[in-house]
Residue, then its C-alpha position, 0 to 999 in steps of 0.5 A: m838574273s833572277e829564276v822564272n817566276q814559276v806560277s802555273e796560273v795564267l790570269h784571264f779575263f774579258v773586258d766589256m768595251i769596243p777596243v780603243p786605241q793608246g799612242s797617237k798623238k794631236c798637237f794644238c797650238r794657241g799663239r805660243v803656247a802648244s798642248i799635245v793630247e791623246a788622239a783617242t776620245g775615251h782613252a782614260a776610260a778605257r785604260k781605267l776600265v781595264t786595269k780595274t778589270a784585270k785588279e778584279a781577275i787578280e783578286k779572283s784568281g791569287f794571280i802573283k805579280i810577275e816581277k822584274p826581270d821574268p819574261v812575260v807572255l800576252h795573248v789578246e784578242f780585240v773582238y768588234i761587231a761587223p758593220k752590217a755591210r759586212k758579208l759574213i755569209d758563212r763565216i762566224a768571224i772576219w779579220r779587222t783590217v781598218a782602224p786602230d792599228v793593233d799596235k795602239l790598242t796592245r799599248l793600252i793593254g800593256d799600260s793598262l796591266t802595268d797599272a793592275g800591278v800584273y807585271s812590274d813593267d810591260a817592258q817584260i812581255a817578250a811574247l806577244h800574240c794579237f788578234k783583231y777581228e768581227v764577228k756578226f751582230a750577237d743572237a740567241s744561238r751564237t757561238e762565238r765572242d762576245a765583242g770586247i778584249y780578251v786578255w790571257v797573261g802569264p809568266l814565259n816558262s819556256g826558253v827562247e829556243e822552245h817557243l821560236a820552235l813552235v813558230p813554224k807550227v803557228i804559221 
């Protein structure tokens, strides 16, 4: 096993798009021929945009690819604009508990980061922190995040024991 990549910099970027899932499939049959296609519309364009944005962030930051078998930590926030009917009276944001599923959203990010050359394989992701929430519609005085996808990715430099020691403090 190689030494853990000691790149201290964490790659961070924002993708200005409504998050799109990857992974659900639809099957169509025409006569005796079956075709399987991605269920989410806009999946290919979304993956290209995430990959392009990640490549631009790599170029600006000088981030060094995390090679196999070094572990990766990935933090992703999927932020949506709350529908007007949603009551966010005293809140800046609220958890999004409707489709799309968070695992399908992260699949798009994992594959896009592989395509962008952030790491060799998304199987290297050993720690994943993911949030899916809604914010109020934008106004000039707001302090919450814009709708879109926020990504932080870097080498997982701590051992499993150190990482697990943090879990009770987070929950």
